[in-house]
ModelCIF file with pLDDT and N, C-alpha, C, O atoms, coordinates in Angstrom:
data_MODEL
#
_entry.id   MODEL 
#
_entity.id                         1 
_entity.type                       polymer 
_entity.pdbx_number_of_molecules   1 
#
_entity_poly.entity_id                      1 
_entity_poly.type                           'polypeptide(L)' 
_entity_poly.nstd_linkage                   no 
_entity_poly.nstd_monomer                   no 
_entity_poly.pdbx_seq_one_letter_code       MSEAVALRIEGMTCTSCADHVKQALEKVPGVQTASVSYPKGWAEVQADAALNP 
_entity_poly.pdbx_seq_one_letter_code_can   MSEAVALRIEGMTCTSCADHVKQALEKVPGVQTASVSYPKGWAEVQADAALNP 
_entity_poly.pdbx_strand_id                 A 
#
loop_
_entity_poly_seq.entity_id 
_entity_poly_seq.num 
_entity_poly_seq.mon_id 
_entity_poly_seq.hetero 
1 1  MET n 
1 2  SER n 
1 3  GLU n 
1 4  ALA n 
1 5  VAL n 
1 6  ALA n 
1 7  LEU n 
1 8  ARG n 
1 9  ILE n 
1 10 GLU n 
1 11 GLY n 
1 12 MET n 
1 13 THR n 
1 14 CYS n 
1 15 THR n 
1 16 SER n 
1 17 CYS n 
1 18 ALA n 
1 19 ASP n 
1 20 HIS n 
1 21 VAL n 
1 22 LYS n 
1 23 GLN n 
1 24 ALA n 
1 25 LEU n 
1 26 GLU n 
1 27 LYS n 
1 28 VAL n 
1 29 PRO n 
1 30 GLY n 
1 31 VAL n 
1 32 GLN n 
1 33 THR n 
1 34 ALA n 
1 35 SER n 
1 36 VAL n 
1 37 SER n 
1 38 TYR n 
1 39 PRO n 
1 40 LYS n 
1 41 GLY n 
1 42 TRP n 
1 43 ALA n 
1 44 GLU n 
1 45 VAL n 
1 46 GLN n 
1 47 ALA n 
1 48 ASP n 
1 49 ALA n 
1 50 ALA n 
1 51 LEU n 
1 52 ASN n 
1 53 PRO n 
#
_struct_asym.id          A 
_struct_asym.entity_id   1 
#
loop_
_ma_qa_metric.id 
_ma_qa_metric.mode 
_ma_qa_metric.name 
_ma_qa_metric.software_group_id 
_ma_qa_metric.type 
1 global pLDDT . pLDDT 
2 local  pLDDT . pLDDT 
#
_ma_qa_metric_global.metric_id      1 
_ma_qa_metric_global.metric_value   91.49 
_ma_qa_metric_global.model_id       1 
_ma_qa_metric_global.ordinal_id     1 
#
loop_
_ma_qa_metric_local.label_asym_id 
_ma_qa_metric_local.label_comp_id 
_ma_qa_metric_local.label_seq_id 
_ma_qa_metric_local.metric_id 
_ma_qa_metric_local.metric_value 
_ma_qa_metric_local.model_id 
_ma_qa_metric_local.ordinal_id 
A MET 1  2 75.00 1 1  
A SER 2  2 83.00 1 2  
A GLU 3  2 89.00 1 3  
A ALA 4  2 91.00 1 4  
A VAL 5  2 90.00 1 5  
A ALA 6  2 95.00 1 6  
A LEU 7  2 95.00 1 7  
A ARG 8  2 97.00 1 8  
A ILE 9  2 96.00 1 9  
A GLU 10 2 96.00 1 10 
A GLY 11 2 95.00 1 11 
A MET 12 2 95.00 1 12 
A THR 13 2 95.00 1 13 
A CYS 14 2 94.00 1 14 
A THR 15 2 94.00 1 15 
A SER 16 2 96.00 1 16 
A CYS 17 2 96.00 1 17 
A ALA 18 2 97.00 1 18 
A ASP 19 2 97.00 1 19 
A HIS 20 2 97.00 1 20 
A VAL 21 2 97.00 1 21 
A LYS 22 2 97.00 1 22 
A GLN 23 2 98.00 1 23 
A ALA 24 2 97.00 1 24 
A LEU 25 2 96.00 1 25 
A GLU 26 2 96.00 1 26 
A LYS 27 2 96.00 1 27 
A VAL 28 2 93.00 1 28 
A PRO 29 2 92.00 1 29 
A GLY 30 2 91.00 1 30 
A VAL 31 2 94.00 1 31 
A GLN 32 2 94.00 1 32 
A THR 33 2 96.00 1 33 
A ALA 34 2 97.00 1 34 
A SER 35 2 97.00 1 35 
A VAL 36 2 98.00 1 36 
A SER 37 2 97.00 1 37 
A TYR 38 2 97.00 1 38 
A PRO 39 2 96.00 1 39 
A LYS 40 2 96.00 1 40 
A GLY 41 2 97.00 1 41 
A TRP 42 2 97.00 1 42 
A ALA 43 2 97.00 1 43 
A GLU 44 2 97.00 1 44 
A VAL 45 2 96.00 1 45 
A GLN 46 2 95.00 1 46 
A ALA 47 2 91.00 1 47 
A ASP 48 2 88.00 1 48 
A ALA 49 2 73.00 1 49 
A ALA 50 2 69.00 1 50 
A LEU 51 2 62.00 1 51 
A ASN 52 2 57.00 1 52 
A PRO 53 2 52.00 1 53 
#
loop_
_atom_site.group_PDB 
_atom_site.id 
_atom_site.type_symbol 
_atom_site.label_atom_id 
_atom_site.label_alt_id 
_atom_site.label_comp_id 
_atom_site.label_asym_id 
_atom_site.label_entity_id 
_atom_site.label_seq_id 
_atom_site.pdbx_PDB_ins_code 
_atom_site.Cartn_x 
_atom_site.Cartn_y 
_atom_site.Cartn_z 
_atom_site.occupancy 
_atom_site.B_iso_or_equiv 
_atom_site.pdbx_formal_charge 
_atom_site.auth_seq_id 
_atom_site.auth_comp_id 
_atom_site.auth_asym_id 
_atom_site.auth_atom_id 
_atom_site.pdbx_PDB_model_num 
ATOM 1   N N  . MET A 1 1  ? 160.740 -0.252 99.645  1.00 75.00 ? 1  MET A N  1 
ATOM 2   C CA . MET A 1 1  ? 160.980 1.101  100.106 1.00 75.00 ? 1  MET A CA 1 
ATOM 3   C C  . MET A 1 1  ? 159.760 1.959  99.757  1.00 75.00 ? 1  MET A C  1 
ATOM 4   O O  . MET A 1 1  ? 159.186 1.821  98.677  1.00 75.00 ? 1  MET A O  1 
ATOM 5   N N  . SER A 1 2  ? 159.375 2.836  100.667 1.00 83.00 ? 2  SER A N  1 
ATOM 6   C CA . SER A 1 2  ? 158.235 3.707  100.423 1.00 83.00 ? 2  SER A CA 1 
ATOM 7   C C  . SER A 1 2  ? 158.589 5.144  100.767 1.00 83.00 ? 2  SER A C  1 
ATOM 8   O O  . SER A 1 2  ? 159.595 5.413  101.424 1.00 83.00 ? 2  SER A O  1 
ATOM 9   N N  . GLU A 1 3  ? 157.754 6.051  100.316 1.00 89.00 ? 3  GLU A N  1 
ATOM 10  C CA . GLU A 1 3  ? 157.973 7.470  100.597 1.00 89.00 ? 3  GLU A CA 1 
ATOM 11  C C  . GLU A 1 3  ? 156.636 8.160  100.808 1.00 89.00 ? 3  GLU A C  1 
ATOM 12  O O  . GLU A 1 3  ? 155.601 7.692  100.333 1.00 89.00 ? 3  GLU A O  1 
ATOM 13  N N  . ALA A 1 4  ? 156.666 9.271  101.521 1.00 91.00 ? 4  ALA A N  1 
ATOM 14  C CA . ALA A 1 4  ? 155.462 10.062 101.754 1.00 91.00 ? 4  ALA A CA 1 
ATOM 15  C C  . ALA A 1 4  ? 155.377 11.147 100.688 1.00 91.00 ? 4  ALA A C  1 
ATOM 16  O O  . ALA A 1 4  ? 156.370 11.790 100.347 1.00 91.00 ? 4  ALA A O  1 
ATOM 17  N N  . VAL A 1 5  ? 154.165 11.332 100.174 1.00 90.00 ? 5  VAL A N  1 
ATOM 18  C CA . VAL A 1 5  ? 153.911 12.351 99.166  1.00 90.00 ? 5  VAL A CA 1 
ATOM 19  C C  . VAL A 1 5  ? 152.765 13.219 99.678  1.00 90.00 ? 5  VAL A C  1 
ATOM 20  O O  . VAL A 1 5  ? 151.718 12.698 100.060 1.00 90.00 ? 5  VAL A O  1 
ATOM 21  N N  . ALA A 1 6  ? 152.951 14.525 99.688  1.00 95.00 ? 6  ALA A N  1 
ATOM 22  C CA . ALA A 1 6  ? 151.897 15.449 100.102 1.00 95.00 ? 6  ALA A CA 1 
ATOM 23  C C  . ALA A 1 6  ? 151.225 16.014 98.858  1.00 95.00 ? 6  ALA A C  1 
ATOM 24  O O  . ALA A 1 6  ? 151.889 16.397 97.895  1.00 95.00 ? 6  ALA A O  1 
ATOM 25  N N  . LEU A 1 7  ? 149.897 16.059 98.896  1.00 95.00 ? 7  LEU A N  1 
ATOM 26  C CA . LEU A 1 7  ? 149.124 16.560 97.760  1.00 95.00 ? 7  LEU A CA 1 
ATOM 27  C C  . LEU A 1 7  ? 148.143 17.627 98.235  1.00 95.00 ? 7  LEU A C  1 
ATOM 28  O O  . LEU A 1 7  ? 147.508 17.471 99.277  1.00 95.00 ? 7  LEU A O  1 
ATOM 29  N N  . ARG A 1 8  ? 148.022 18.696 97.481  1.00 97.00 ? 8  ARG A N  1 
ATOM 30  C CA . ARG A 1 8  ? 147.003 19.696 97.773  1.00 97.00 ? 8  ARG A CA 1 
ATOM 31  C C  . ARG A 1 8  ? 145.730 19.253 97.063  1.00 97.00 ? 8  ARG A C  1 
ATOM 32  O O  . ARG A 1 8  ? 145.755 18.931 95.875  1.00 97.00 ? 8  ARG A O  1 
ATOM 33  N N  . ILE A 1 9  ? 144.621 19.237 97.790  1.00 96.00 ? 9  ILE A N  1 
ATOM 34  C CA . ILE A 1 9  ? 143.350 18.793 97.237  1.00 96.00 ? 9  ILE A CA 1 
ATOM 35  C C  . ILE A 1 9  ? 142.387 19.978 97.247  1.00 96.00 ? 9  ILE A C  1 
ATOM 36  O O  . ILE A 1 9  ? 142.093 20.525 98.310  1.00 96.00 ? 9  ILE A O  1 
ATOM 37  N N  . GLU A 1 10 ? 141.900 20.376 96.087  1.00 96.00 ? 10 GLU A N  1 
ATOM 38  C CA . GLU A 1 10 ? 140.941 21.474 95.979  1.00 96.00 ? 10 GLU A CA 1 
ATOM 39  C C  . GLU A 1 10 ? 139.568 20.930 95.625  1.00 96.00 ? 10 GLU A C  1 
ATOM 40  O O  . GLU A 1 10 ? 139.453 19.889 94.978  1.00 96.00 ? 10 GLU A O  1 
ATOM 41  N N  . GLY A 1 11 ? 138.531 21.634 96.046  1.00 95.00 ? 11 GLY A N  1 
ATOM 42  C CA . GLY A 1 11 ? 137.177 21.284 95.656  1.00 95.00 ? 11 GLY A CA 1 
ATOM 43  C C  . GLY A 1 11 ? 136.419 20.455 96.671  1.00 95.00 ? 11 GLY A C  1 
ATOM 44  O O  . GLY A 1 11 ? 135.242 20.168 96.452  1.00 95.00 ? 11 GLY A O  1 
ATOM 45  N N  . MET A 1 12 ? 137.044 20.052 97.782  1.00 95.00 ? 12 MET A N  1 
ATOM 46  C CA . MET A 1 12 ? 136.303 19.314 98.800  1.00 95.00 ? 12 MET A CA 1 
ATOM 47  C C  . MET A 1 12 ? 135.358 20.280 99.507  1.00 95.00 ? 12 MET A C  1 
ATOM 48  O O  . MET A 1 12 ? 135.745 21.392 99.865  1.00 95.00 ? 12 MET A O  1 
ATOM 49  N N  . THR A 1 13 ? 134.130 19.847 99.700  1.00 95.00 ? 13 THR A N  1 
ATOM 50  C CA . THR A 1 13 ? 133.138 20.711 100.333 1.00 95.00 ? 13 THR A CA 1 
ATOM 51  C C  . THR A 1 13 ? 132.671 20.203 101.692 1.00 95.00 ? 13 THR A C  1 
ATOM 52  O O  . THR A 1 13 ? 131.924 20.891 102.387 1.00 95.00 ? 13 THR A O  1 
ATOM 53  N N  . CYS A 1 14 ? 133.112 18.990 102.079 1.00 94.00 ? 14 CYS A N  1 
ATOM 54  C CA . CYS A 1 14 ? 132.685 18.435 103.367 1.00 94.00 ? 14 CYS A CA 1 
ATOM 55  C C  . CYS A 1 14 ? 133.594 17.276 103.751 1.00 94.00 ? 14 CYS A C  1 
ATOM 56  O O  . CYS A 1 14 ? 134.442 16.853 102.964 1.00 94.00 ? 14 CYS A O  1 
ATOM 57  N N  . THR A 1 15 ? 133.413 16.767 104.961 1.00 94.00 ? 15 THR A N  1 
ATOM 58  C CA . THR A 1 15 ? 134.245 15.656 105.428 1.00 94.00 ? 15 THR A CA 1 
ATOM 59  C C  . THR A 1 15 ? 133.983 14.382 104.626 1.00 94.00 ? 15 THR A C  1 
ATOM 60  O O  . THR A 1 15 ? 134.859 13.526 104.505 1.00 94.00 ? 15 THR A O  1 
ATOM 61  N N  . SER A 1 16 ? 132.789 14.266 104.088 1.00 96.00 ? 16 SER A N  1 
ATOM 62  C CA . SER A 1 16 ? 132.485 13.096 103.253 1.00 96.00 ? 16 SER A CA 1 
ATOM 63  C C  . SER A 1 16 ? 133.359 13.085 102.001 1.00 96.00 ? 16 SER A C  1 
ATOM 64  O O  . SER A 1 16 ? 133.774 12.023 101.536 1.00 96.00 ? 16 SER A O  1 
ATOM 65  N N  . CYS A 1 17 ? 133.636 14.269 101.459 1.00 96.00 ? 17 CYS A N  1 
ATOM 66  C CA . CYS A 1 17 ? 134.536 14.373 100.302 1.00 96.00 ? 17 CYS A CA 1 
ATOM 67  C C  . CYS A 1 17 ? 135.913 13.806 100.653 1.00 96.00 ? 17 CYS A C  1 
ATOM 68  O O  . CYS A 1 17 ? 136.510 13.072 99.864  1.00 96.00 ? 17 CYS A O  1 
ATOM 69  N N  . ALA A 1 18 ? 136.404 14.148 101.828 1.00 97.00 ? 18 ALA A N  1 
ATOM 70  C CA . ALA A 1 18 ? 137.713 13.656 102.263 1.00 97.00 ? 18 ALA A CA 1 
ATOM 71  C C  . ALA A 1 18 ? 137.716 12.128 102.330 1.00 97.00 ? 18 ALA A C  1 
ATOM 72  O O  . ALA A 1 18 ? 138.701 11.492 101.957 1.00 97.00 ? 18 ALA A O  1 
ATOM 73  N N  . ASP A 1 19 ? 136.618 11.543 102.803 1.00 97.00 ? 19 ASP A N  1 
ATOM 74  C CA . ASP A 1 19 ? 136.518 10.084 102.854 1.00 97.00 ? 19 ASP A CA 1 
ATOM 75  C C  . ASP A 1 19 ? 136.577 9.486  101.456 1.00 97.00 ? 19 ASP A C  1 
ATOM 76  O O  . ASP A 1 19 ? 137.239 8.471  101.240 1.00 97.00 ? 19 ASP A O  1 
ATOM 77  N N  . HIS A 1 20 ? 135.889 10.112 100.506 1.00 97.00 ? 20 HIS A N  1 
ATOM 78  C CA . HIS A 1 20 ? 135.889 9.600  99.132  1.00 97.00 ? 20 HIS A CA 1 
ATOM 79  C C  . HIS A 1 20 ? 137.264 9.745  98.479  1.00 97.00 ? 20 HIS A C  1 
ATOM 80  O O  . HIS A 1 20 ? 137.705 8.856  97.750  1.00 97.00 ? 20 HIS A O  1 
ATOM 81  N N  . VAL A 1 21 ? 137.932 10.853 98.737  1.00 97.00 ? 21 VAL A N  1 
ATOM 82  C CA . VAL A 1 21 ? 139.284 11.051 98.193  1.00 97.00 ? 21 VAL A CA 1 
ATOM 83  C C  . VAL A 1 21 ? 140.229 10.010 98.767  1.00 97.00 ? 21 VAL A C  1 
ATOM 84  O O  . VAL A 1 21 ? 141.037 9.438  98.036  1.00 97.00 ? 21 VAL A O  1 
ATOM 85  N N  . LYS A 1 22 ? 140.137 9.758  100.065 1.00 97.00 ? 22 LYS A N  1 
ATOM 86  C CA . LYS A 1 22 ? 140.983 8.752  100.721 1.00 97.00 ? 22 LYS A CA 1 
ATOM 87  C C  . LYS A 1 22 ? 140.765 7.379  100.090 1.00 97.00 ? 22 LYS A C  1 
ATOM 88  O O  . LYS A 1 22 ? 141.726 6.678  99.774  1.00 97.00 ? 22 LYS A O  1 
ATOM 89  N N  . GLN A 1 23 ? 139.508 6.999  99.909  1.00 98.00 ? 23 GLN A N  1 
ATOM 90  C CA . GLN A 1 23 ? 139.202 5.700  99.300  1.00 98.00 ? 23 GLN A CA 1 
ATOM 91  C C  . GLN A 1 23 ? 139.762 5.609  97.885  1.00 98.00 ? 23 GLN A C  1 
ATOM 92  O O  . GLN A 1 23 ? 140.314 4.579  97.498  1.00 98.00 ? 23 GLN A O  1 
ATOM 93  N N  . ALA A 1 24 ? 139.621 6.674  97.122  1.00 97.00 ? 24 ALA A N  1 
ATOM 94  C CA . ALA A 1 24 ? 140.123 6.674  95.740  1.00 97.00 ? 24 ALA A CA 1 
ATOM 95  C C  . ALA A 1 24 ? 141.643 6.578  95.703  1.00 97.00 ? 24 ALA A C  1 
ATOM 96  O O  . ALA A 1 24 ? 142.201 5.826  94.904  1.00 97.00 ? 24 ALA A O  1 
ATOM 97  N N  . LEU A 1 25 ? 142.314 7.341  96.568  1.00 96.00 ? 25 LEU A N  1 
ATOM 98  C CA . LEU A 1 25 ? 143.773 7.303  96.595  1.00 96.00 ? 25 LEU A CA 1 
ATOM 99  C C  . LEU A 1 25 ? 144.284 5.924  96.973  1.00 96.00 ? 25 LEU A C  1 
ATOM 100 O O  . LEU A 1 25 ? 145.274 5.453  96.414  1.00 96.00 ? 25 LEU A O  1 
ATOM 101 N N  . GLU A 1 26 ? 143.613 5.267  97.925  1.00 96.00 ? 26 GLU A N  1 
ATOM 102 C CA . GLU A 1 26 ? 144.074 3.955  98.375  1.00 96.00 ? 26 GLU A CA 1 
ATOM 103 C C  . GLU A 1 26 ? 143.824 2.855  97.344  1.00 96.00 ? 26 GLU A C  1 
ATOM 104 O O  . GLU A 1 26 ? 144.323 1.742  97.505  1.00 96.00 ? 26 GLU A O  1 
ATOM 105 N N  . LYS A 1 27 ? 143.068 3.143  96.296  1.00 96.00 ? 27 LYS A N  1 
ATOM 106 C CA . LYS A 1 27 ? 142.867 2.187  95.203  1.00 96.00 ? 27 LYS A CA 1 
ATOM 107 C C  . LYS A 1 27 ? 143.948 2.306  94.131  1.00 96.00 ? 27 LYS A C  1 
ATOM 108 O O  . LYS A 1 27 ? 144.055 1.437  93.266  1.00 96.00 ? 27 LYS A O  1 
ATOM 109 N N  . VAL A 1 28 ? 144.747 3.367  94.178  1.00 93.00 ? 28 VAL A N  1 
ATOM 110 C CA . VAL A 1 28 ? 145.808 3.569  93.188  1.00 93.00 ? 28 VAL A CA 1 
ATOM 111 C C  . VAL A 1 28 ? 146.911 2.539  93.439  1.00 93.00 ? 28 VAL A C  1 
ATOM 112 O O  . VAL A 1 28 ? 147.408 2.426  94.560  1.00 93.00 ? 28 VAL A O  1 
ATOM 113 N N  . PRO A 1 29 ? 147.296 1.784  92.401  1.00 92.00 ? 29 PRO A N  1 
ATOM 114 C CA . PRO A 1 29 ? 148.373 0.805  92.579  1.00 92.00 ? 29 PRO A CA 1 
ATOM 115 C C  . PRO A 1 29 ? 149.642 1.487  93.108  1.00 92.00 ? 29 PRO A C  1 
ATOM 116 O O  . PRO A 1 29 ? 150.075 2.514  92.586  1.00 92.00 ? 29 PRO A O  1 
ATOM 117 N N  . GLY A 1 30 ? 150.213 0.903  94.133  1.00 91.00 ? 30 GLY A N  1 
ATOM 118 C CA . GLY A 1 30 ? 151.437 1.439  94.729  1.00 91.00 ? 30 GLY A CA 1 
ATOM 119 C C  . GLY A 1 30 ? 151.197 2.262  95.982  1.00 91.00 ? 30 GLY A C  1 
ATOM 120 O O  . GLY A 1 30 ? 152.122 2.476  96.766  1.00 91.00 ? 30 GLY A O  1 
ATOM 121 N N  . VAL A 1 31 ? 149.961 2.730  96.186  1.00 94.00 ? 31 VAL A N  1 
ATOM 122 C CA . VAL A 1 31 ? 149.641 3.507  97.382  1.00 94.00 ? 31 VAL A CA 1 
ATOM 123 C C  . VAL A 1 31 ? 149.367 2.536  98.524  1.00 94.00 ? 31 VAL A C  1 
ATOM 124 O O  . VAL A 1 31 ? 148.550 1.623  98.400  1.00 94.00 ? 31 VAL A O  1 
ATOM 125 N N  . GLN A 1 32 ? 150.063 2.748  99.635  1.00 94.00 ? 32 GLN A N  1 
ATOM 126 C CA . GLN A 1 32 ? 149.881 1.895  100.811 1.00 94.00 ? 32 GLN A CA 1 
ATOM 127 C C  . GLN A 1 32 ? 148.803 2.465  101.734 1.00 94.00 ? 32 GLN A C  1 
ATOM 128 O O  . GLN A 1 32 ? 147.891 1.744  102.140 1.00 94.00 ? 32 GLN A O  1 
ATOM 129 N N  . THR A 1 33 ? 148.902 3.744  102.063 1.00 96.00 ? 33 THR A N  1 
ATOM 130 C CA . THR A 1 33 ? 147.903 4.399  102.905 1.00 96.00 ? 33 THR A CA 1 
ATOM 131 C C  . THR A 1 33 ? 147.751 5.849  102.456 1.00 96.00 ? 33 THR A C  1 
ATOM 132 O O  . THR A 1 33 ? 148.637 6.419  101.818 1.00 96.00 ? 33 THR A O  1 
ATOM 133 N N  . ALA A 1 34 ? 146.607 6.427  102.806 1.00 97.00 ? 34 ALA A N  1 
ATOM 134 C CA . ALA A 1 34 ? 146.359 7.834  102.514 1.00 97.00 ? 34 ALA A CA 1 
ATOM 135 C C  . ALA A 1 34 ? 145.669 8.459  103.714 1.00 97.00 ? 34 ALA A C  1 
ATOM 136 O O  . ALA A 1 34 ? 144.822 7.836  104.355 1.00 97.00 ? 34 ALA A O  1 
ATOM 137 N N  . SER A 1 35 ? 146.037 9.685  104.006 1.00 97.00 ? 35 SER A N  1 
ATOM 138 C CA . SER A 1 35 ? 145.400 10.472 105.056 1.00 97.00 ? 35 SER A CA 1 
ATOM 139 C C  . SER A 1 35 ? 144.960 11.774 104.411 1.00 97.00 ? 35 SER A C  1 
ATOM 140 O O  . SER A 1 35 ? 145.767 12.469 103.795 1.00 97.00 ? 35 SER A O  1 
ATOM 141 N N  . VAL A 1 36 ? 143.668 12.112 104.551 1.00 98.00 ? 36 VAL A N  1 
ATOM 142 C CA . VAL A 1 36 ? 143.114 13.289 103.877 1.00 98.00 ? 36 VAL A CA 1 
ATOM 143 C C  . VAL A 1 36 ? 142.486 14.216 104.913 1.00 98.00 ? 36 VAL A C  1 
ATOM 144 O O  . VAL A 1 36 ? 141.742 13.771 105.786 1.00 98.00 ? 36 VAL A O  1 
ATOM 145 N N  . SER A 1 37 ? 142.793 15.506 104.807 1.00 97.00 ? 37 SER A N  1 
ATOM 146 C CA . SER A 1 37 ? 142.222 16.508 105.698 1.00 97.00 ? 37 SER A CA 1 
ATOM 147 C C  . SER A 1 37 ? 141.365 17.478 104.900 1.00 97.00 ? 37 SER A C  1 
ATOM 148 O O  . SER A 1 37 ? 141.875 18.222 104.062 1.00 97.00 ? 37 SER A O  1 
ATOM 149 N N  . TYR A 1 38 ? 140.063 17.467 105.159 1.00 97.00 ? 38 TYR A N  1 
ATOM 150 C CA . TYR A 1 38 ? 139.156 18.417 104.500 1.00 97.00 ? 38 TYR A CA 1 
ATOM 151 C C  . TYR A 1 38 ? 139.459 19.854 104.910 1.00 97.00 ? 38 TYR A C  1 
ATOM 152 O O  . TYR A 1 38 ? 139.581 20.712 104.036 1.00 97.00 ? 38 TYR A O  1 
ATOM 153 N N  . PRO A 1 39 ? 139.587 20.158 106.224 1.00 96.00 ? 39 PRO A N  1 
ATOM 154 C CA . PRO A 1 39 ? 139.824 21.555 106.619 1.00 96.00 ? 39 PRO A CA 1 
ATOM 155 C C  . PRO A 1 39 ? 141.134 22.131 106.054 1.00 96.00 ? 39 PRO A C  1 
ATOM 156 O O  . PRO A 1 39 ? 141.203 23.315 105.727 1.00 96.00 ? 39 PRO A O  1 
ATOM 157 N N  . LYS A 1 40 ? 142.156 21.295 105.943 1.00 96.00 ? 40 LYS A N  1 
ATOM 158 C CA . LYS A 1 40 ? 143.454 21.778 105.459 1.00 96.00 ? 40 LYS A CA 1 
ATOM 159 C C  . LYS A 1 40 ? 143.576 21.694 103.940 1.00 96.00 ? 40 LYS A C  1 
ATOM 160 O O  . LYS A 1 40 ? 144.441 22.344 103.353 1.00 96.00 ? 40 LYS A O  1 
ATOM 161 N N  . GLY A 1 41 ? 142.723 20.904 103.302 1.00 97.00 ? 41 GLY A N  1 
ATOM 162 C CA . GLY A 1 41 ? 142.771 20.765 101.847 1.00 97.00 ? 41 GLY A CA 1 
ATOM 163 C C  . GLY A 1 41 ? 143.998 20.032 101.350 1.00 97.00 ? 41 GLY A C  1 
ATOM 164 O O  . GLY A 1 41 ? 144.565 20.392 100.318 1.00 97.00 ? 41 GLY A O  1 
ATOM 165 N N  . TRP A 1 42 ? 144.410 19.010 102.073 1.00 97.00 ? 42 TRP A N  1 
ATOM 166 C CA . TRP A 1 42 ? 145.583 18.258 101.651 1.00 97.00 ? 42 TRP A CA 1 
ATOM 167 C C  . TRP A 1 42 ? 145.412 16.772 101.909 1.00 97.00 ? 42 TRP A C  1 
ATOM 168 O O  . TRP A 1 42 ? 144.523 16.342 102.644 1.00 97.00 ? 42 TRP A O  1 
ATOM 169 N N  . ALA A 1 43 ? 146.290 16.002 101.285 1.00 97.00 ? 43 ALA A N  1 
ATOM 170 C CA . ALA A 1 43 ? 146.363 14.568 101.520 1.00 97.00 ? 43 ALA A CA 1 
ATOM 171 C C  . ALA A 1 43 ? 147.826 14.197 101.648 1.00 97.00 ? 43 ALA A C  1 
ATOM 172 O O  . ALA A 1 43 ? 148.685 14.783 100.989 1.00 97.00 ? 43 ALA A O  1 
ATOM 173 N N  . GLU A 1 44 ? 148.104 13.230 102.491 1.00 97.00 ? 44 GLU A N  1 
ATOM 174 C CA . GLU A 1 44 ? 149.443 12.662 102.571 1.00 97.00 ? 44 GLU A CA 1 
ATOM 175 C C  . GLU A 1 44 ? 149.318 11.190 102.221 1.00 97.00 ? 44 GLU A C  1 
ATOM 176 O O  . GLU A 1 44 ? 148.516 10.463 102.807 1.00 97.00 ? 44 GLU A O  1 
ATOM 177 N N  . VAL A 1 45 ? 150.113 10.768 101.271 1.00 96.00 ? 45 VAL A N  1 
ATOM 178 C CA . VAL A 1 45 ? 150.051 9.410  100.756 1.00 96.00 ? 45 VAL A CA 1 
ATOM 179 C C  . VAL A 1 45 ? 151.371 8.722  101.049 1.00 96.00 ? 45 VAL A C  1 
ATOM 180 O O  . VAL A 1 45 ? 152.442 9.270  100.787 1.00 96.00 ? 45 VAL A O  1 
ATOM 181 N N  . GLN A 1 46 ? 151.287 7.529  101.590 1.00 95.00 ? 46 GLN A N  1 
ATOM 182 C CA . GLN A 1 46 ? 152.466 6.672  101.764 1.00 95.00 ? 46 GLN A CA 1 
ATOM 183 C C  . GLN A 1 46 ? 152.430 5.707  100.594 1.00 95.00 ? 46 GLN A C  1 
ATOM 184 O O  . GLN A 1 46 ? 151.488 4.926  100.460 1.00 95.00 ? 46 GLN A O  1 
ATOM 185 N N  . ALA A 1 47 ? 153.453 5.754  99.743  1.00 91.00 ? 47 ALA A N  1 
ATOM 186 C CA . ALA A 1 47 ? 153.417 4.981  98.501  1.00 91.00 ? 47 ALA A CA 1 
ATOM 187 C C  . ALA A 1 47 ? 154.768 4.340  98.225  1.00 91.00 ? 47 ALA A C  1 
ATOM 188 O O  . ALA A 1 47 ? 155.793 4.735  98.781  1.00 91.00 ? 47 ALA A O  1 
ATOM 189 N N  . ASP A 1 48 ? 154.741 3.353  97.365  1.00 88.00 ? 48 ASP A N  1 
ATOM 190 C CA . ASP A 1 48 ? 155.977 2.737  96.907  1.00 88.00 ? 48 ASP A CA 1 
ATOM 191 C C  . ASP A 1 48 ? 156.845 3.816  96.280  1.00 88.00 ? 48 ASP A C  1 
ATOM 192 O O  . ASP A 1 48 ? 156.331 4.737  95.646  1.00 88.00 ? 48 ASP A O  1 
ATOM 193 N N  . ALA A 1 49 ? 158.135 3.711  96.450  1.00 73.00 ? 49 ALA A N  1 
ATOM 194 C CA . ALA A 1 49 ? 159.056 4.720  95.933  1.00 73.00 ? 49 ALA A CA 1 
ATOM 195 C C  . ALA A 1 49 ? 158.957 4.862  94.411  1.00 73.00 ? 49 ALA A C  1 
ATOM 196 O O  . ALA A 1 49 ? 159.272 5.920  93.868  1.00 73.00 ? 49 ALA A O  1 
ATOM 197 N N  . ALA A 1 50 ? 158.523 3.800  93.723  1.00 69.00 ? 50 ALA A N  1 
ATOM 198 C CA . ALA A 1 50 ? 158.438 3.839  92.261  1.00 69.00 ? 50 ALA A CA 1 
ATOM 199 C C  . ALA A 1 50 ? 157.241 4.636  91.767  1.00 69.00 ? 50 ALA A C  1 
ATOM 200 O O  . ALA A 1 50 ? 157.180 4.978  90.586  1.00 69.00 ? 50 ALA A O  1 
ATOM 201 N N  . LEU A 1 51 ? 156.285 4.942  92.645  1.00 62.00 ? 51 LEU A N  1 
ATOM 202 C CA . LEU A 1 51 ? 155.101 5.698  92.242  1.00 62.00 ? 51 LEU A CA 1 
ATOM 203 C C  . LEU A 1 51 ? 155.490 7.142  91.968  1.00 62.00 ? 51 LEU A C  1 
ATOM 204 O O  . LEU A 1 51 ? 156.181 7.767  92.773  1.00 62.00 ? 51 LEU A O  1 
ATOM 205 N N  . ASN A 1 52 ? 155.048 7.672  90.836  1.00 57.00 ? 52 ASN A N  1 
ATOM 206 C CA . ASN A 1 52 ? 155.375 9.049  90.471  1.00 57.00 ? 52 ASN A CA 1 
ATOM 207 C C  . ASN A 1 52 ? 154.081 9.847  90.427  1.00 57.00 ? 52 ASN A C  1 
ATOM 208 O O  . ASN A 1 52 ? 153.282 9.668  89.508  1.00 57.00 ? 52 ASN A O  1 
ATOM 209 N N  . PRO A 1 53 ? 153.846 10.759 91.441  1.00 52.00 ? 53 PRO A N  1 
ATOM 210 C CA . PRO A 1 53 ? 152.575 11.494 91.481  1.00 52.00 ? 53 PRO A CA 1 
ATOM 211 C C  . PRO A 1 53 ? 152.435 12.484 90.345  1.00 52.00 ? 53 PRO A C  1 
ATOM 212 O O  . PRO A 1 53 ? 151.420 13.174 90.248  1.00 52.00 ? 53 PRO A O  1 
#
């Protein structure tokens, strides 16, 4: 079972930052996928239900 978690991300200064945040989030055990938006300053993570952000 998995769930979506929305995260506010501060400090990104460009689209490259969003790529780095996405890569880092997807390395976290339990995270299946991550979508990061630089203009909106947020990330949505699809993760195992046991993951506690």
